[in-house]
C-alpha positions in Angstrom: 0.0 0.0 0.0 1.0 3.6 -0.7 1.1 5.8 2.4 -0.3 9.3 1.7 0.9 11.8 4.2 -0.7 15.2 4.7 1.4 18.2 3.8 3.6 19.5 6.6 2.3 23.0 6.0 -1.0 24.5 5.2 -2.2 25.6 1.8 -0.3 28.7 0.4 -2.1 31.9 0.6 -2.8 34.1 -2.4 -0.1 36.5 -1.2 2.4 33.7 -1.0 1.5 32.4 -4.4 1.9 35.9 -5.9 5.2 36.3 -4.1 6.5 33.0 -5.3 5.4 33.8 -8.8 7.0 37.2 -8.7 10.3 35.6 -7.7 10.1 33.1 -10.5 9.3 35.9 -13.0 12.1 38.1 -11.7 14.5 35.2 -12.0 13.5 34.6 -15.6 13.8 38.3 -16.4 17.2 38.5 -14.8 18.4 35.4 -16.8 17.0 37.0 -20.1 18.7 40.3 -19.2 22.0 38.6 -18.5 21.8 36.7 -21.8 21.0 39.8 -23.7 23.9 41.6 -22.0 26.3 38.9 -22.8 25.1 38.9 -26.5 25.3 42.7 -26.6 28.9 42.6 -25.3 29.7 39.9 -27.8 28.3 41.9 -30.7 30.1 45.0 -29.5 33.4 43.1 -29.6 32.6 41.6 -33.0 31.7 45.1 -34.3 34.9 46.6 -32.9 37.0 43.8 -34.5 35.5 44.2 -37.9 36.0 48.0 -37.9 39.6 47.7 -36.6 40.4 44.9 -39.1 39.0 47.0 -42.0 41.1 50.0 -40.9 44.2 47.8 -40.6 43.6 46.3 -44.0 43.1 49.7 -45.6 46.4 50.9 -44.0 48.2 47.8 -45.5 46.6 48.5 -48.9 48.0 52.0 -49.2 51.6 51.2 -50.0 50.5 48.4 -52.3 48.3 50.8 -54.3 51.1 53.4 -54.3 53.5 50.9 -55.8 50.9 49.7 -58.3 50.2 53.3 -59.4 53.9 54.0 -59.8 54.3 50.9 -61.9 51.3 52.0 -64.0 52.8 55.4 -64.5 56.1 53.9 -65.8 54.1 51.7 -68.2 52.0 54.6 -69.3 55.0 56.8 -70.1 56.8 54.0 -71.9 53.6 53.1 -74.0 53.3 56.8 -74.9 57.0 56.9 -76.0 56.5 53.7 -78.0 53.5 55.1 -79.7 55.4 58.3 -80.5 58.2 56.2 -82.0 55.8 54.3 -84.2 54.0 57.4 -85.4 57.1 59.5 -86.1 59.1 56.8 -87.9 59.7 57.3 -91.6 59.5 54.3 -94.0 62.3 53.4 -96.4 61.2 51.2 -99.3 57.9 50.6 -97.4 59.7 49.3 -94.3 59.9 51.0 -90.9 63.0 50.6 -88.8 62.1 51.6 -85.2 64.3 51.3 -82.1 62.0 51.3 -79.0 62.9 53.5 -76.1 64.3 52.3 -72.8 62.2 51.8 -69.8 62.9 51.9 -66.0 62.3 48.8 -64.0 59.0 48.6 -62.2 57.4 46.4 -59.6 54.9 43.8 -60.7 51.4 45.0 -59.8 49.8 43.3 -56.9 46.2 43.2 -55.9 45.3 45.0 -52.7 43.0 43.1 -50.3 39.2 43.3 -50.0 39.0 40.3 -47.6 37.7 41.9 -44.4 34.4 43.4 -45.7 33.8 40.4 -47.9 34.2 38.0 -45.0 32.1 40.3 -42.8 29.2 39.9 -45.3 29.6 36.2 -45.5 29.5 35.6 -41.7 26.8 38.4 -41.2 29.0 40.5 -39.0 28.5 43.4 -41.5 25.0 43.8 -40.2 26.5 44.8 -36.8 28.3 47.8 -38.2 26.5 51.2 -37.9 24.9 52.3 -41.1 27.1 55.3 -41.9 30.3 53.3 -41.3 28.9 50.4 -43.4 28.3 52.8 -46.2 31.8 54.0 -46.1 33.1 50.4 -46.1 30.8 49.7 -49.1 32.3 52.6 -51.0 35.8 51.4 -50.3 34.9 47.9 -51.4 33.3 49.2 -54.6 36.5 51.1 -55.4 38.4 47.9 -54.9 36.1 46.0 -57.1 36.4 48.6 -59.9 40.2 48.3 -59.6 40.1 44.5 -59.9 37.9 45.0 -63.0 40.5 47.3 -64.6 43.2 44.8 -63.9 41.2 42.2 -65.8 41.0 44.6 -68.7 44.8 45.1 -68.6 45.3 41.4 -68.7 43.0 41.2 -71.8 44.9 44.0 -73.5 48.2 42.3 -72.7 46.9 39.1 -74.3 45.9 41.0 -77.4 49.4 42.6 -77.6 51.0 39.2 -77.3 48.9 37.9 -80.1 49.7 40.8 -82.3 53.4 40.5 -81.6 53.3 36.8 -82.3 51.5 37.3 -85.6 54.0 40.0 -86.7 57.0 38.1 -85.4 58.2 41.0 -83.2 58.5 41.7 -79.5 57.9 45.1 -77.8 60.8 45.1 -75.4 62.7 48.2 -74.3 65.5 48.9 -76.7 64.4 46.4 -79.3 64.8 47.3 -83.0 61.8 46.5 -85.2 61.6 46.2 -88.9 58.0 46.3 -89.9 55.6 47.2 -92.8 53.2 50.1 -92.7 50.3 47.8 -92.0 52.2 46.1 -89.2 53.1 49.5 -87.7 49.4 50.4 -87.6 48.5 47.1 -85.9 51.2 47.6 -83.3 50.1 51.2 -82.7 46.5 50.1 -82.2 47.6 47.4 -79.8 49.6 49.9 -77.7 46.7 52.3 -77.7 44.4 49.7 -76.3 47.0 48.9 -73.6 47.3 52.6 -72.8 43.5 52.9 -72.4 43.3 49.9 -70.1 46.2 51.2 -68.0 44.7 54.7 -67.8 41.5 53.2 -66.4 43.5 51.2 -63.9 45.3 54.3 -62.7 42.1 56.2 -62.1 40.5 53.3 -60.3 43.5 52.6 -58.2 43.8 56.3 -57.2 40.2 56.3 -56.2 40.7 53.1 -54.1 43.7 54.7 -52.6 41.5 57.6 -51.6 38.8 55.4 -50.0 41.4 53.3 -48.3 43.1 56.4 -46.9 39.8 57.6 -45.6 39.0 54.2 -43.9 42.6 54.1 -42.4 41.9 57.5 -40.9 38.7 56.3 -39.4 36.4 58.4 -41.5 32.9 57.2 -40.7 30.7 58.6 -43.6 30.7 58.4 -47.3 30.6 62.1 -47.7 33.7 62.6 -45.6 35.6 60.2 -47.9 35.3 62.6 -50.9 38.2 64.8 -49.8 40.5 61.9 -49.6 39.5 60.6 -53.0 39.8 64.0 -54.6 43.3 64.4 -53.1 44.5 61.1 -54.5 43.1 61.7 -58.0 44.7 65.2 -58.0 48.1 63.6 -57.1 47.7 61.1 -59.9 46.9 63.9 -62.4 50.0 65.8 -61.3 52.2 62.7 -61.6 50.9 61.9 -65.1 52.1 65.4 -66.2 55.7 64.7 -65.2 
């Protein structure tokens, strides 16, 4: 048999029930509040890390872009000199003999990084960034994407140049002497012109990215405030191209 024992205390009063219920509710609310606080602290840390990582990446990108722009300027000046040589050459018996100008050494162009903001979007941490700062990061990433696109155009132009050179049996190397027909001269001039155009687009895009990266590195927090940095870098490029 099962023994049933009466409770050792009397039935709870309404006040005791309400008090007990209030304690339970308070405990639940405290637990929820603590959980939200922990989550808020965690999100604040993640937000700070993304912003700091973006600023660090932008700072690292600045010398890379500077080197790439300097290389692009060397290439642009040499392409212009080659084009001038092709245009000014005088044919003898229908053949041009052209000695290409010399060219300073330059660093191979590297691609600056866009990893931080790309990863932040993939792991949804970008949503934690305040809207104005996120817009500034978006503008910087857009400038990087445009620069990447111009590099693809440069590669395409270089492939075209290689194809033209192979077809004509010549190589556009500094100091090389070419003996080509009028038609071949025109084909080479067109190829150099395409390369110059692609490189010019790259220089403009890279200077723009340099401006946005400079702004991010200096902790600019709005798209509007980035404009001064972009204008400054574009002006510096324009001045350098005149030298």
